[in-house]
N, CA, C and O atoms as CSV, one atom per row, in Angstrom:
chain,resi,resn,atom,element,x,y,z
A,1,MET,N,N,-16.606,13.342,1.612
A,1,MET,CA,C,-16.449,11.957,1.259
A,1,MET,C,C,-15.844,11.884,-0.149
A,1,MET,O,O,-16.253,12.619,-1.049
A,2,ALA,N,N,-14.893,11.013,-0.321
A,2,ALA,CA,C,-14.216,10.843,-1.605
A,2,ALA,C,C,-15.011,9.892,-2.495
A,2,ALA,O,O,-15.802,9.074,-2.024
A,3,LEU,N,N,-14.775,10.028,-3.771
A,3,LEU,CA,C,-15.366,9.110,-4.737
A,3,LEU,C,C,-14.258,8.270,-5.338
A,3,LEU,O,O,-13.082,8.620,-5.241
A,4,LEU,N,N,-14.632,7.162,-5.960
A,4,LEU,CA,C,-13.617,6.282,-6.534
A,4,LEU,C,C,-12.899,6.917,-7.714
A,4,LEU,O,O,-11.778,6.516,-8.029
A,5,HIS,N,N,-13.501,7.884,-8.369
A,5,HIS,CA,C,-12.865,8.446,-9.549
A,5,HIS,C,C,-11.947,9.633,-9.241
A,5,HIS,O,O,-11.445,10.260,-10.174
A,6,ASN,N,N,-11.710,9.963,-7.972
A,6,ASN,CA,C,-10.777,11.038,-7.659
A,6,ASN,C,C,-9.836,10.678,-6.508
A,6,ASN,O,O,-9.596,11.496,-5.621
A,7,VAL,N,N,-9.313,9.475,-6.523
A,7,VAL,CA,C,-8.380,9.006,-5.502
A,7,VAL,C,C,-6.963,9.088,-6.071
A,7,VAL,O,O,-6.681,8.548,-7.141
A,8,THR,N,N,-6.083,9.764,-5.349
A,8,THR,CA,C,-4.689,9.861,-5.791
A,8,THR,C,C,-3.898,8.654,-5.301
A,8,THR,O,O,-4.332,7.932,-4.403
A,9,GLY,N,N,-2.744,8.449,-5.901
A,9,GLY,CA,C,-1.882,7.352,-5.488
A,9,GLY,C,C,-1.392,7.504,-4.060
A,9,GLY,O,O,-1.274,6.517,-3.335
A,10,SER,N,N,-1.105,8.736,-3.648
A,10,SER,CA,C,-0.603,8.945,-2.287
A,10,SER,C,C,-1.672,8.638,-1.240
A,10,SER,O,O,-1.349,8.113,-0.175
A,11,SER,N,N,-2.950,8.958,-1.522
A,11,SER,CA,C,-4.002,8.627,-0.554
A,11,SER,C,C,-4.236,7.121,-0.491
A,11,SER,O,O,-4.545,6.586,0.574
A,12,LEU,N,N,-4.093,6.438,-1.618
A,12,LEU,CA,C,-4.211,4.977,-1.632
A,12,LEU,C,C,-3.072,4.335,-0.843
A,12,LEU,O,O,-3.287,3.365,-0.116
A,13,ILE,N,N,-1.873,4.871,-0.985
A,13,ILE,CA,C,-0.715,4.352,-0.251
A,13,ILE,C,C,-0.892,4.558,1.250
A,13,ILE,O,O,-0.604,3.653,2.033
A,14,ARG,N,N,-1.360,5.735,1.663
A,14,ARG,CA,C,-1.606,5.985,3.091
A,14,ARG,C,C,-2.652,5.017,3.636
A,14,ARG,O,O,-2.514,4.517,4.752
A,15,PHE,N,N,-3.697,4.749,2.853
A,15,PHE,CA,C,-4.733,3.815,3.276
A,15,PHE,C,C,-4.162,2.414,3.457
A,15,PHE,O,O,-4.462,1.740,4.442
A,16,MET,N,N,-3.336,1.975,2.503
A,16,MET,CA,C,-2.757,0.633,2.605
A,16,MET,C,C,-1.831,0.521,3.810
A,16,MET,O,O,-1.806,-0.513,4.477
A,17,GLN,N,N,-1.077,1.565,4.091
A,17,GLN,CA,C,-0.199,1.540,5.254
A,17,GLN,C,C,-1.003,1.493,6.541
A,17,GLN,O,O,-0.556,0.890,7.517
A,18,SER,N,N,-2.176,2.111,6.572
A,18,SER,CA,C,-3.017,2.049,7.769
A,18,SER,C,C,-3.579,0.643,7.982
A,18,SER,O,O,-3.941,0.277,9.100
A,19,LEU,N,N,-3.650,-0.147,6.898
A,19,LEU,CA,C,-4.116,-1.534,7.008
A,19,LEU,C,C,-3.004,-2.498,7.407
A,19,LEU,O,O,-3.265,-3.676,7.656
A,20,GLY,N,N,-1.768,-2.009,7.471
A,20,GLY,CA,C,-0.661,-2.868,7.872
A,20,GLY,C,C,0.249,-3.292,6.743
A,20,GLY,O,O,1.177,-4.071,6.961
A,21,TYR,N,N,0.008,-2.801,5.545
A,21,TYR,CA,C,0.901,-3.104,4.425
A,21,TYR,C,C,2.183,-2.290,4.570
A,21,TYR,O,O,2.147,-1.122,4.956
A,22,VAL,N,N,3.306,-2.916,4.260
A,22,VAL,CA,C,4.615,-2.273,4.384
A,22,VAL,C,C,5.245,-2.178,3.004
A,22,VAL,O,O,5.250,-3.149,2.247
A,23,CYS,N,N,5.778,-0.999,2.677
A,23,CYS,CA,C,6.434,-0.806,1.386
A,23,CYS,C,C,7.803,-1.477,1.433
A,23,CYS,O,O,8.697,-1.022,2.146
A,24,GLU,N,N,7.964,-2.541,0.685
A,24,GLU,CA,C,9.220,-3.272,0.648
A,24,GLU,C,C,10.242,-2.603,-0.258
A,24,GLU,O,O,11.423,-2.518,0.079
A,25,ARG,N,N,9.781,-2.129,-1.409
A,25,ARG,CA,C,10.699,-1.493,-2.360
A,25,ARG,C,C,9.895,-0.682,-3.357
A,25,ARG,O,O,8.667,-0.764,-3.406
A,26,GLN,N,N,10.616,0.109,-4.156
A,26,GLN,CA,C,9.976,0.889,-5.209
A,26,GLN,C,C,10.706,0.624,-6.506
A,26,GLN,O,O,11.936,0.626,-6.552
A,27,ASN,N,N,9.946,0.396,-7.554
A,27,ASN,CA,C,10.511,0.138,-8.871
A,27,ASN,C,C,9.921,1.170,-9.826
A,27,ASN,O,O,8.802,0.992,-10.309
A,28,GLY,N,N,10.655,2.245,-10.105
A,28,GLY,CA,C,10.139,3.322,-10.938
A,28,GLY,C,C,9.028,4.054,-10.228
A,28,GLY,O,O,9.220,4.558,-9.121
A,29,SER,N,N,7.862,4.119,-10.852
A,29,SER,CA,C,6.730,4.818,-10.244
A,29,SER,C,C,5.758,3.854,-9.563
A,29,SER,O,O,4.588,4.188,-9.376
A,30,HIS,N,N,6.227,2.679,-9.196
A,30,HIS,CA,C,5.379,1.695,-8.524
A,30,HIS,C,C,6.016,1.266,-7.208
A,30,HIS,O,O,7.222,1.029,-7.136
A,31,LYS,N,N,5.187,1.171,-6.165
A,31,LYS,CA,C,5.648,0.683,-4.869
A,31,LYS,C,C,5.098,-0.721,-4.665
A,31,LYS,O,O,3.952,-1.013,-5.006
A,32,ILE,N,N,5.936,-1.582,-4.102
A,32,ILE,CA,C,5.556,-2.967,-3.848
A,32,ILE,C,C,5.323,-3.118,-2.348
A,32,ILE,O,O,6.237,-2.924,-1.547
A,33,PHE,N,N,4.093,-3.464,-1.976
A,33,PHE,CA,C,3.700,-3.602,-0.582
A,33,PHE,C,C,3.523,-5.077,-0.242
A,33,PHE,O,O,3.075,-5.866,-1.074
A,34,THR,N,N,3.879,-5.442,0.989
A,34,THR,CA,C,3.653,-6.800,1.480
A,34,THR,C,C,3.034,-6.749,2.865
A,34,THR,O,O,3.085,-5.729,3.552
A,35,THR,N,N,2.448,-7.876,3.262
A,35,THR,CA,C,1.896,-8.011,4.609
A,35,THR,C,C,2.709,-9.048,5.368
A,35,THR,O,O,3.609,-9.680,4.815
A,36,GLN,N,N,2.384,-9.212,6.622
A,36,GLN,CA,C,3.036,-10.231,7.440
A,36,GLN,C,C,2.768,-11.622,6.879
A,36,GLN,O,O,3.602,-12.519,7.005
A,37,ALA,N,N,1.602,-11.800,6.258
A,37,ALA,CA,C,1.221,-13.099,5.702
A,37,ALA,C,C,1.925,-13.401,4.384
A,37,ALA,O,O,1.814,-14.511,3.863
A,38,GLY,N,N,2.653,-12.416,3.838
A,38,GLY,CA,C,3.385,-12.631,2.606
A,38,GLY,C,C,2.650,-12.212,1.343
A,38,GLY,O,O,3.145,-12.443,0.240
A,39,LYS,N,N,1.490,-11.608,1.483
A,39,LYS,CA,C,0.722,-11.143,0.332
A,39,LYS,C,C,1.394,-9.905,-0.259
A,39,LYS,O,O,1.777,-8.999,0.482
A,40,THR,N,N,1.543,-9.857,-1.592
A,40,THR,CA,C,2.223,-8.755,-2.269
A,40,THR,C,C,1.257,-8.045,-3.205
A,40,THR,O,O,0.522,-8.683,-3.960
A,41,ILE,N,N,1.268,-6.698,-3.147
A,41,ILE,CA,C,0.430,-5.879,-4.015
A,41,ILE,C,C,1.272,-4.730,-4.554
A,41,ILE,O,O,2.003,-4.084,-3.804
A,42,VAL,N,N,1.167,-4.475,-5.863
A,42,VAL,CA,C,1.890,-3.390,-6.515
A,42,VAL,C,C,0.935,-2.214,-6.692
A,42,VAL,O,O,-0.174,-2.375,-7.201
A,43,VAL,N,N,1.381,-1.014,-6.263
A,43,VAL,CA,C,0.552,0.184,-6.319
A,43,VAL,C,C,1.310,1.294,-7.038
A,43,VAL,O,O,2.495,1.496,-6.772
A,44,PRO,N,N,0.649,2.022,-7.949
A,44,PRO,CA,C,1.318,3.152,-8.585
A,44,PRO,C,C,1.558,4.262,-7.562
A,44,PRO,O,O,0.669,4.585,-6.774
A,45,ALA,N,N,2.745,4.839,-7.574
A,45,ALA,CA,C,3.129,5.846,-6.579
A,45,ALA,C,C,2.918,7.250,-7.129
A,45,ALA,O,O,3.843,8.063,-7.134
A,46,TYR,N,N,1.714,7.534,-7.587
A,46,TYR,CA,C,1.399,8.872,-8.087
A,46,TYR,C,C,1.173,9.803,-6.905
A,46,TYR,O,O,0.457,9.455,-5.966
A,47,LYS,N,N,1.782,10.984,-6.946
A,47,LYS,CA,C,1.551,11.937,-5.859
A,47,LYS,C,C,0.260,12.709,-6.069
A,47,LYS,O,O,-0.589,12.760,-5.179
A,48,LYS,N,N,0.111,13.305,-7.233
A,48,LYS,CA,C,-1.080,14.102,-7.496
A,48,LYS,C,C,-1.946,13.520,-8.603
A,48,LYS,O,O,-3.072,13.972,-8.815
A,49,LYS,N,N,-1.434,12.531,-9.302
A,49,LYS,CA,C,-2.180,11.942,-10.408
A,49,LYS,C,C,-3.263,11.002,-9.867
A,49,LYS,O,O,-3.058,10.314,-8.867
A,50,ILE,N,N,-4.395,10.984,-10.529
A,50,ILE,CA,C,-5.532,10.171,-10.119
A,50,ILE,C,C,-5.331,8.725,-10.587
A,50,ILE,O,O,-4.936,8.478,-11.726
A,51,VAL,N,N,-5.613,7.769,-9.680
A,51,VAL,CA,C,-5.569,6.347,-10.027
A,51,VAL,C,C,-6.868,6.021,-10.758
A,51,VAL,O,O,-7.952,6.351,-10.277
A,52,LYS,N,N,-6.764,5.381,-11.904
A,52,LYS,CA,C,-7.958,5.062,-12.691
A,52,LYS,C,C,-8.851,4.084,-11.929
A,52,LYS,O,O,-8.380,3.265,-11.139
A,53,THR,N,N,-10.138,4.194,-12.186
A,53,THR,CA,C,-11.140,3.449,-11.430
A,53,THR,C,C,-10.969,1.940,-11.550
A,53,THR,O,O,-11.107,1.229,-10.554
A,54,GLY,N,N,-10.674,1.438,-12.736
A,54,GLY,CA,C,-10.507,-0.003,-12.920
A,54,GLY,C,C,-9.341,-0.549,-12.119
A,54,GLY,O,O,-9.454,-1.601,-11.490
A,55,LEU,N,N,-8.220,0.160,-12.139
A,55,LEU,CA,C,-7.047,-0.261,-11.374
A,55,LEU,C,C,-7.330,-0.202,-9.880
A,55,LEU,O,O,-6.950,-1.107,-9.137
A,56,LEU,N,N,-7.995,0.857,-9.439
A,56,LEU,CA,C,-8.331,0.999,-8.026
A,56,LEU,C,C,-9.239,-0.138,-7.564
A,56,LEU,O,O,-9.043,-0.687,-6.479
A,57,CYS,N,N,-10.220,-0.491,-8.373
A,57,CYS,CA,C,-11.126,-1.593,-8.013
A,57,CYS,C,C,-10.374,-2.918,-7.910
A,57,CYS,O,O,-10.656,-3.717,-7.017
A,58,GLU,N,N,-9.424,-3.160,-8.808
A,58,GLU,CA,C,-8.632,-4.393,-8.751
A,58,GLU,C,C,-7.746,-4.423,-7.501
A,58,GLU,O,O,-7.604,-5.471,-6.871
A,59,ILE,N,N,-7.155,-3.290,-7.141
A,59,ILE,CA,C,-6.329,-3.231,-5.930
A,59,ILE,C,C,-7.192,-3.475,-4.701
A,59,ILE,O,O,-6.787,-4.207,-3.799
A,60,LEU,N,N,-8.379,-2.868,-4.655
A,60,LEU,CA,C,-9.279,-3.082,-3.523
A,60,LEU,C,C,-9.721,-4.535,-3.430
A,60,LEU,O,O,-9.861,-5.073,-2.331
A,61,LYS,N,N,-9.942,-5.176,-4.581
A,61,LYS,CA,C,-10.312,-6.594,-4.576
A,61,LYS,C,C,-9.165,-7.441,-4.030
A,61,LYS,O,O,-9.394,-8.384,-3.273
A,62,ASP,N,N,-7.910,-7.103,-4.418
A,62,ASP,CA,C,-6.753,-7.840,-3.911
A,62,ASP,C,C,-6.585,-7.660,-2.406
A,62,ASP,O,O,-6.192,-8.590,-1.702
A,63,ILE,N,N,-6.888,-6.452,-1.917
A,63,ILE,CA,C,-6.782,-6.185,-0.480
A,63,ILE,C,C,-7.890,-6.901,0.283
A,63,ILE,O,O,-7.691,-7.346,1.413
A,64,GLY,N,N,-9.065,-7.006,-0.348
A,64,GLY,CA,C,-10.210,-7.627,0.312
A,64,GLY,C,C,-11.124,-6.611,0.966
A,64,GLY,O,O,-11.820,-6.928,1.931
A,65,ILE,N,N,-11.128,-5.387,0.445
A,65,ILE,CA,C,-11.953,-4.306,0.975
A,65,ILE,C,C,-13.001,-3.942,-0.075
A,65,ILE,O,O,-12.696,-3.878,-1.266
A,66,SER,N,N,-14.229,-3.705,0.368
A,66,SER,CA,C,-15.259,-3.292,-0.584
A,66,SER,C,C,-15.088,-1.813,-0.920
A,66,SER,O,O,-14.400,-1.077,-0.212
A,67,LYS,N,N,-15.720,-1.395,-2.004
A,67,LYS,CA,C,-15.636,0.004,-2.429
A,67,LYS,C,C,-16.242,0.933,-1.381
A,67,LYS,O,O,-15.708,2.011,-1.117
A,68,ILE,N,N,-17.343,0.519,-0.792
A,68,ILE,CA,C,-18.023,1.341,0.219
A,68,ILE,C,C,-17.133,1.512,1.456
A,68,ILE,O,O,-17.021,2.615,1.990
A,69,GLU,N,N,-16.503,0.425,1.909
A,69,GLU,CA,C,-15.602,0.514,3.061
A,69,GLU,C,C,-14.429,1.440,2.774
A,69,GLU,O,O,-14.005,2.203,3.642
A,70,PHE,N,N,-13.909,1.371,1.556
A,70,PHE,CA,C,-12.798,2.239,1.185
A,70,PHE,C,C,-13.203,3.701,1.171
A,70,PHE,O,O,-12.469,4.554,1.670
A,71,ILE,N,N,-14.364,3.998,0.603
A,71,ILE,CA,C,-14.831,5.388,0.548
A,71,ILE,C,C,-15.035,5.956,1.937
A,71,ILE,O,O,-14.703,7.116,2.182
A,72,HIS,N,N,-15.574,5.162,2.851
A,72,HIS,CA,C,-15.788,5.653,4.212
A,72,HIS,C,C,-14.483,5.780,4.992
A,72,HIS,O,O,-14.397,6.573,5.930
A,73,ALA,N,N,-13.467,5.006,4.613
A,73,ALA,CA,C,-12.201,5.029,5.360
A,73,ALA,C,C,-11.303,6.203,4.985
A,73,ALA,O,O,-10.536,6.689,5.816
A,74,ILE,N,N,-11.397,6.662,3.733
A,74,ILE,CA,C,-10.509,7.766,3.347
A,74,ILE,C,C,-11.164,9.094,3.443
A,74,ILE,O,O,-10.539,10.113,3.150
C-alpha cells in the first residue's frame, strides 16, 4: 500500500487517467487534464520525482477523492 508522501507524478497521472481525465496538453513539466464535464486540473508531470503532500492533497480535493480512497486505489 502506498502512502501520500511517496507518490510520483507518473502514478498520479495514471490514476487520473483511470478516472476518465484526458491529457489535453502539456506546458513544460505540467500536464493539463480535463473531463467530459469541462473540469480542468493541472498536474506536475514528474516521472520519478515525488509529488509533495500538500499539492497532492489539493489535487485530490479538486478531483473529489478522499485520501483513503486514493491510497487504496493505487
